N, C-alpha and C positions, 0 to 999 in steps of 0.2 A: 956679675951679675950677680945677686943676691936678693931673693923674692922681695912681695909686699905687695903693699892692697893701694889699688890707682881704680882711679872713674872709667870703664871699661864707654864707648864709646865708636854705633854702630845704623845703620840707614836700616830701617824695615819698609820699601816702599817712597816714602813722603812722609815718615816723620823718625824722629832721629830719636834714638835707643839709647840708657845711662844708663851702666851699671852698675851705683855708687858700693868702696870695699871688695874689688874684683883683680883676683893673685894673679901675680903675676912678678916679672923678672925684670929689674931694675938693674943697670951699671954704676958703677957705683962714684967710679971714670972718667964715662960717655952721660952719662942720664939717660943711656940708650934701654926701652922701655918694650918687650916683650910681655906679651900675654898668657897664661900659663898652658898651656891646651890642652890636658883634660876636660877643666869652665868653658875654655872657647868651644869644646864640641859636648859640654853643656846647655853652655844659652843658644846655641844651634841650634839640638835638637823642642828646642822653645822654645825662637823663635823659626822655626820651618814653618812658608806657608800653610802644611797641609794639619800642624798641632795641632791636636782638641776635636779634631775632627776622624768618624767614624770609618774605618777602613775600608772600603765594598768585596774586598777581597776576602777581605778573615774573617766575614762575617758566617755564621754560621744557616743554613738556612732551616725555620721550623718543619722537621717532617709532618704527612698528612694526615691528617684526622679520616680520610676515606669518605666523610662524607665532600659533597660538590655545595655552595653558595649556594643553588639555587634552590640546595634540601634545606637548607638551615634555614631560611629565609621563609619558608614557605611552612616552616614547621613555625616558626615564631609567630607567624595571623596569621598559625592555626589555633596557638595558643590565646 
């Protein structure tokens, strides 16, 4: 097996995704191809359904200022 750069193909829902110049290992005798595992892990993170979306579990809640919404509205309305 020798290192090479090939095109990676995968399906994301019903869309075919291709990634050119993807690191892989290719057998110089039989031509068998294996994608580089580190690169597969990285592309899997990018293509994950939750990628780029906020994780509600890890979001911080802003501390309360001690004023209720109604008191702020009343103060604003009076100005």
